[in-house]
N, C-alpha and C positions, 0 to 999 in steps of 0.2 A: 662495184656492187650496186644493184638497183635499190631504190628506196620507195616507200609507199606513204602517201599522206592523204588526209581528208581535206577536200576543198573547204576554204574558210566559210563559204556560203552555206554549205551543208552543216558544218559544225555550229554555225550561228543558229540555224533553224532548229537544231537539237535543243538548244537552250542550256547546255551545260558544257564544261570544258573537257570532260573525258572523251576521248575518241571512241567511236562505236566498235572499232576492232583494232588490233595491233598485228602487223605482219612482220615477222623476223626472217631475215634472209641469211642463211649460213651455207655451208658446203654439204655436199652429199645428196643422194637420190631419194631421201626420205623426207616426207612432209607430214606433219601432224596438225590436225585442226580440231577446234572445240567451238562449234558454231552455235551451240545452245547453252553455253556456259553463262551467258550474261544475264543481267537483271535490270540494266538501265533502259529507260524509255525517254522519249522527248518530253519536254515540259508540257507541251500542248496535249500529248497523249495522257500524261498523268492526271490532267484535269478532268478527263472524260472516261477513264478506265473505271469499271465497276469491280473487276476481279481484284481480290485483296493481294497484298504483297506475299502473304503466307501461301496462298494457293498458287500464285505465279511461281514462287520459288520451288514448290513441289513439282511443278510441271517443267521447270527448267533443269539444266544439268550442271548444278554448281560443282565447283572443284575439278571439273574435267579439264579446265584450261591448264591446271598444274601439270597434268600428264603430258601435255604437248612438249614439255621440255625433253622428252626422249628423242626429239628430232631437231636437227640443225635449222630446218626451215619450218616455221610454224605460224598458225593463224589462231589468235585468241579473240573471240568475239565478246564484247562487253554489253552488247545490245540484247535486250530480251526478245525472245521469240514472240512475245505478245505485242511487240512493236512491229516486227516483220520476221517471218519464219523463213530463214535462208535454206531450209531443207525441203521446201515445197515449190512446186511450179509457180512462176511469177503471178499467174492469175489467182492463185490460192494462198499467196504469201502473207496476206493480211487477214486475220481471223475476223469474220463478220458475224455469222450465226453461231449459236452454241454448239451445233453439230460440227463446226470447224475446229472446236477446241474442247473435246472431251465433255460436251454438254455444259460447259462453263459459260455463263453470261459474261462476256468480256467488257462490254461498253455500257455506260449509263446512257449515252447518246452516240450515234454512229460518228466515226471520225469525219472531220471536215475534208473537203476535197484537197485542201492544202496539206493536211496531215497525211492523207492517203498517198498523195503525190510524193511527200517526203519519204515515206516508207519504201515506195517503189524506186525512188532515186537511190536510196541506200542499197536496196537489193541489186540494182543494176551496177552500181559502183563496186559492190562486193565481188560480184561475179567477174567483172572486168579485171579487178586486181588479182584475184585468185588465178584467172587465166594467165595473166602476165607472170605470176609467180611460178606456175608450172612450166610455162614456155621458157622462162629463164633457166629452170633446172634442166630442161630437156636440151638446152644448148650445150650443156656440159656432160650430161649423162644420157645414155641410150634409152634407159627406162627409169620410171619414177613410180614410187608407191606413196599413196596418200592414206594415212590412217585417220578416218573420220570418227572422232571419239565422242561417245555419248554415254548417258546413264539412263536407267529406267526404274520406275517404281514397282514394288512387289508387295506393298501392304495397303492396297487401295481401300480395303474395308475399314481402315482406321488404325490408330497407333496400337490398339490392343487386339486387333483382329488376327486371325491365323495368317501365316505367310502364304503367298501364292503357291500354287502347285509347282513343285520343283521340276517335275517332268516337262512342264510347258514354259519354265522360266529359268534357263541356265544362268550360271554366274556370269558368263560372257557369251553373248550372241554375236557371231561374226556374220554380218549381212553381205552376201555375195551374189544377190539376185541379178545384178547387171554385169558381173565380172565375166570376161571371156576366159573360160577355163582352158581352152586350147593354148592360149598365150601365157596365162598366169596360174595355171593349176598347181605347179610345184611350189610356187611362193605361198599360195593360199594354204596348201596342205602343211607346209613347214611352219607357217605362222600359227595355225591352229594346234599342231602337234607340240610346238614349243610352249604355248600357253598351258596346255594340258600337263606338260612335264614339270611345270613350276612347282617347287616344294617349299616356298617361303611361308611366313606366318599365316597367310590366308589360303594356302594351297592344301590339298590339290583342288584345282578349279574344274568345274563342269563347263566345258567350252564346246559349243556346237554351232553349226551353221544354220541360219534361216529358220530357226524355231520360232522366235518371237518377232523378228524383224528381218526383212530382206534387203534393207537399205533404202533411203529416201531419194529425193530428187537430186540432192547435191552429189552423192557418189555416182548416181546414174549419169548425170551430166558429165562428170570427169571421165567415166568409163566409155562414154560415147563421143567425146570431143577430140581426143588427142591421138587418133589413129592407132589405138591399142598400145601406145607407148607409156600411158599412165594408167595405173590400176588403183582404184579407191576401194578400201574395205571399210564397211560401216561397223564399228566396234561398239556394241552396247553392253555396258557393265551394269549388272543388277546393283541397286543401291545397298549393297551389303557393307559398304564402307562409310555409311552415314545413317542418321535417323531421318528418313524422308519426311516425317511429320514435324520435327522441330528444326531441321536443318543443321543439327549438330554433327560435326565431322569426327570420325574415329581416325585419328592421325596414323596409327600403326597400320590399320587395314587399308587406308587410302595409299600409304606409301608402299605397301605390299603389292597392291594392284599395279601401281606405277612401275615397280621393279619387274613384275611379270611382263608387262607390256614392253618395257625397255629391253629386256633380254630377248623376247621374241622378235622385236623390231630389228635388233642388232644382227640377227641371223638371216634376215630376208634376202640379202644379196650375197650371202656366202655360197660358195660353190659346193655341190654335193649335198 
């Protein structure tokens, strides 16, 4: 079984012992990723960040890493998207101007060249290791599905504001903008149908494709890189499982979403 590690030089530059991500290699053709779950930043970044931890947490996808346990192969990222956004093209992976980050002023002073280089070296290493993870799965399985798990805010007006328009904000948005429907149409349709059919504590769920998001750079890269043998679905869950302003998790709702995802994922490779 292959293993993944972070070079000691990169870990040292981060300035803390926690690895920027963890890759678990198991059996089966399903991979789950949580690339925006993390909150960690390099020590040098923490010194020049202006954005508060509370605002950062609201724009990150906390607790989505727990859902990756539905898959035997998984990627859990501990690094904050405010350090490097792994779901954007390389040239846009480090937020510089407020318009790069929802009009948030990210930096008190711009990151140094060494900090910028560290972010991009992490970006390159991440894509290299995920490429190897998918390649490894494809040596055993003819086709692989990657569930790119995210969450999104729906109370941007404040903790007491009205909820966002439900018509434009489904409970789960499945981003399939870069998916080859000729190759993967049945799997996409089955996944969406099974999520809609869920009747647990949080169901029924409003599940639709490409209403809020079509999928970012990461799933697009997967869908374009492996000759059609890997399909990435960008799964964006509305933050109905937590308070997006305080960060407090509703354990039952979170577990219910995880159950729905797990049941739908289990059927992806079933015949018929």
